[in-house]
N, C-alpha and C positions, 0 to 999 in steps of 0.2 A: 361500617361502610355507609357513605352517604347514599340517599335515595337515587340521586342522579347518576352515581357511579354504576348502578345496575342497568342503566340505559345506554351506556357507551357502546358504540359499534366497534368492530375490529379496527376500522380505520381510526377512530378516536383513540383507542388504546395504543395503536402504533404511533400516533402523533404525540401522545403523552410520553411514550418511551423516547421519541426523538427530542422532545423538549428537555427531558431529564438528562439525556446524554449531552446536549448542548450546554446546559447549565453546569454540569459536572466538568466539562472541558474548558469553558470560558470564564467561569467565575474565579477570580483570584482571591486569595485570603482577604486582601484589603477591601475589595468590592463586596465580598460576602459579608464582611463585618459591618460595612456601611448600611446594608439592608437589614441584617439580623438584629442589630441593636439600635435601629432607628427610633428616635424619640419624638419626631415631628412628622408633618405631612410630607416633607421634602427631605431627600437624602443629601449627603455631602456633595457640594457642587461639582468638584473636580472628579470625584469617583463616579457620580451619576453620569457625567458626560463621558467618562471612559467606558462605562457600561453601555451607554447609548451608541457609541461608535462600534462596539462589538455587535450589538443588535442590528445596526445599520448594515454592517458588512454581511450579515446573514440574510438581510432583507426583512427583518422582523421588528424594526423600530416603530413602525406605524401599523399595528395589527388590523385596524378597520379601514385604512385607506384603500382606494382602488389600486390595482397593480400598475396601471398606466402612469401613476404618479409616484411609484416607488413603495407603495404599501404592500402589506402581506395579503390583504383582502380575505382574512380568515372568517370562518363561520362563527356564529355565536358560541358554539360548543368549543371550538378551538381557542377562542379568546378566553373563555372561562378556564379551560385546562391550563393555558399558559399563565394566567393570573394566579391560579392556585399553586402551580409548581414554582413560580417565581418567588412567592412569599415563603414557601416551604424551604427553598434552597438558600434563602437569605439574600437574593438579588435586590438592589435598591430600586425604587420607582424612577421612571424617567419623568422629568418635569413636564407637566401637562400643558403649560401655557401656550407652547407653539403647536406641538403635534396633536394634542387632544382638544384644544380650544380655538386658537386662531385658525388652524388648518380647516376644521369643518366650516368656519365662516367663509374662508376663501373658496373651498370646494362648492359651497352652496350659493355664494353671491359674488365671488371674485371674478375678475377678467382672466382670460387665458394668459395674458402677459404677467399678471400677478401670480397666478398659479405656477407658471413656468419659472419665475424668478425665486419666489419665496419657499415653495414646498421643498425643493432639493436642499436648500440651506437649513431648513428646519430639521430634516432628516439627518444631515451630517453633523449638526450641532454648531455649524459655523455661525448661525444666528440663534441667539438665546433670547427668549421673549419674556415680557412681563405684561400685566393687564392693567390698563388705566380706566377703571370704572368709578370706584368710590371716590367721593369728595367729602370734605368735612360736614356738609349738610345734605349729602345724597349718598346713602349706603345701600341698604336692602331695598329702599325705594329710590331708584336711580333717576326717575323722571325729573326731579328738580335740579339736576346737575347744571352748573354755571360756567364751566370752562368754555371760553368763547373761541370761535374760529371765524375770522373776518376775511372775506374774499379779497384778494389783491392780485388781479391778473390770473396767472397760472398757479398761484400759491394761496394758502390760508395762513393768516397770522394768528397763532394760538397763544392764548393767555389764560392762566388759571392754575389750579393745583389738583393733584390726585393724592389720595392717602391710602394707607394700608396696602401698599403695592409690594407684593412679594418679589424678592430678588431683583428689585429695580437697581440695586447696587452692582449687580452682575450682568444684567441684560444689555444687549446692544440694540434691541428693538422693543417698542411698546405698541400695543393696539389700544386705541383710545376712543371713548365716546366724547364728542365735543358738541357745543351748541352753535349751530350755524344760522339759526333764525328763531324768532320769538312768535309763539302761537298761543291761543287760549288753552289748548290742550298741551300740557308740557311734554308729552311723548313725541309730539311733532317738532320738527326743527332740530333734531339730533342727528349727527353724522358719525359714521364709523370710519376711523382713519388710522393709518400706520405711520409711526414716527420713529426715525433713527434716534437713539438715545445720545449720540454724540453731536446732535444739532445744537448750535449756539443758542444760549438762553435757557437751557435745561439744567436745573440744580437738583441733586438728590440728597436728602437728609435722612439719616437713620432713625428708626423708631426701635429702641432697645426693649425687648420683652422683659418681664420680671425674672425670667430664667437667665437673663443676660445675653440671649441669642439675638443676633442681628439678622433678621429675615425680612421684616417689614420696613417700609420706607414711606416718606412723603416726597412727592416730586413737585417742583415749581417750574412753570412754563412762563417765561418772560418774553413776549413777542417772538415766539418760535415760528420760523417760516417752514411750512410743510407743503410739498407739491400737491395740487388737486388730484394728480394721478394716483396718489396714495389712498384715496377714498375707496372703501369697499362697499359695493352696492350704490344706491342713489344718494346724492346729497339731500339732506333733510329727512332721509328714510333710514337712518342708522338704527332706530328702535327695532325695525324688522330684523336686521342683522343681529342686534344684541339679543333679542329674544331667542333667535335660532341658536346662537352660541350658548346661551344660558341653559337651554335644554340639554346640551351635551355636557356642560360643566356640572349640572346637577344630577344628570342621570345617563350620561353617555357610556358609563362603564359600570360594572357590577361591584357592589360592596361585599357580597357574600363570600367570594373566594378568599379574600384576605381575612375576613372575620372568622371564617371556619378555622383557619390555621391559628389565629390568635386565641380562639376559645380552646383549641386543643392544647396550646401552650399554657393556658391558665390551669387546665387539669394537671399538666405535668408539674407546674410550679407548686400547686396545692399539695400534691403528693398525698400523704396520710390525712391531710385536712379534708380531702374529699369524702372521708368517712363521716364527717359531721353532717347530720341530716339537713340542717338548715342551709348550709352552704351548697350541698349537693343539689338541693331543691332549686336554689337560685341559678345554678349552672344549667340544670335541666330546663328551666324556664327560658333561659337565654338561648339554649339550643333550639327550642321550639320556635321562638321568635325568629331565629336565624334561618331555620328551614322554611318558614313562611316567606321571609324576605327572598330567599334563594328561588323559591317557586315563582314568586312575582317577577323577579328579575329575568328569569328565563322566558316568561311570557312576554315581557316588555321588549327584551332584546330580540326575541324571535320576530316580533312585529317590525323592529328596526331592520333586521336582516332581510326582510322582504321589501325594503325600500321605504318603510315608514319612518317617522321621526319620534324621538322620545316623548314629545308632547307633555301631557299632564303626568305621565309616569315618571318623568324626571323629578318633579316635585315630591311625589310619593316616595321614590327611592331615596331621595336626599333626606327626607325626614326619618324614614325607617332606618336607613343605613347609619347616619350620623348619631342618632340617639342610641342605637344598639352598640355602636362603637364606644360611645361614652360609658355605657353600662358595662361593657367588657373590661374597660380600664378600671372601673370600680371593683369588679371581681378580682382582677389581677392585683390591685392594691390590697385587698383583703387577704388574698392568698400569700402576699409578700410578708405579712405579719410585721414584726418590729423593724425589719429591714426597709419597709415601705415608709417609715417615719423619717428617714434621713435624706438629706439633699446631697446626692452623689452624682453630679453631672459628668464626672470622669468615666462613669460606667456606660454612658450612652454615646450615640453618634448623632449630633444635632444637624439641622438643616442649614446652619450658618455659623459664622464665627461667634464665639462667646466673649462678651466684653467684661465679664466678671473674672476676678482672679480664680483660676481653676485649682481645685485641690490636687495635690500630687500623691503618688503612691497608690496602693491597691484600694479597691472599694470593699465594702463589707457585705457579706452574704452572697447568695447566688446572683449572678449578673441580671437575670430576669427579674429578680426581686428588687435589685438596686435601681433598675430603670422604670419600674412600675409607677412611682410617683411622678417621674418626669413625663411619661406618656399620659398619665392622668391629667396633669396640669395643661399640657399642650392641647389635648383633645377637647378641652372645654370650648375651644373656638369652633369646633366642627358644626355646631348647630347655629352658628352666626354667619360664617363665610358662605359665599355663593348665594346670598339671600337668606336671611334668618329663617328658622323653621316656623316662626310665627307668620312670616310673609308667605311661606310655602303653604301653610294651612289655609290662609286666606285665598290663595290661588286655587287650591283644591276645592274649597267651599264654593267659590264663585263659578269657576269653569267646569268643575265636575259635578257639583251638587245643585247648582243653580240658586244658591242662597244669596 
């Protein structure tokens, strides 16, 4: 039993029962498979959207949003309980780009008209979002970004490129950082803007991963006309909005609920191998790190529940969570034994179409063992996306330690 389980109130336990009953009733075998055998950060697009519609019908698609905007307005404890039960039941994650990333930016800095228009469409899945931050010369350090937006009456004319854009091939909206003016300090003169992906002048080109998956893309903007009304926050002050959003991307939700379940599955996969003292010691050490992370996340999210922002804790959670996630994939790969040496993509559920010729027929070994190398390889990106962990350590050193 986890330490936090001992602190649940009767209301928390009743909510946990309610969540389990909902998951049992609403998860189809296809949706459950998409989550249980997930090999990347994102689930199958169509099945994830189907799951989001079920959540939306129950009022659970946006756990942290205020109820006035269609959110569940759950407590920190409720969000933790749902996250853990979701992973245990095999439900896929909902894409975070709209509900968990763009939405907080709109709630914090958007106009009433923007909230009224975009938030309901995010919940229903009618609008599916991608993020336009990184450029070929601006990634973890976004300040040097060059995509320009030149004012032309009531529009901006946007020209430039964005790269490593997840699901740009499926999205119908993108939230972008663009440069609207030049200043000595590169963080100034950046604007946060919302752009429909069907606007003339936008071209999406795939970036195929070594696994064959098409999840990432490069987007080219050639004199794309965007209404000034689509700016979130003030013109030239998009850096303020971007920093606010990144706090939620890096630490707006807890890592521990999913990692607890994944570590439990490593023990199940290892079976008799858990009797090996060296391996058992490494699993125990991972559990200690995970319990520390869980305790920190509860403290950070309790602060957020009182109206605070993730702030520096977002960077801390991102470093701890992604590095521990990678370590758990290493333990799973070791527990998989010889089955972990084979490339068997047919055993997993990827987050995008695979461009490689897919093997047919059965996979070899337990399915959990067959997907271990796929998850291991995909999770290498965890310490890079949303700002590399080196950048996060610099932020912690500067803002937290005064170095």
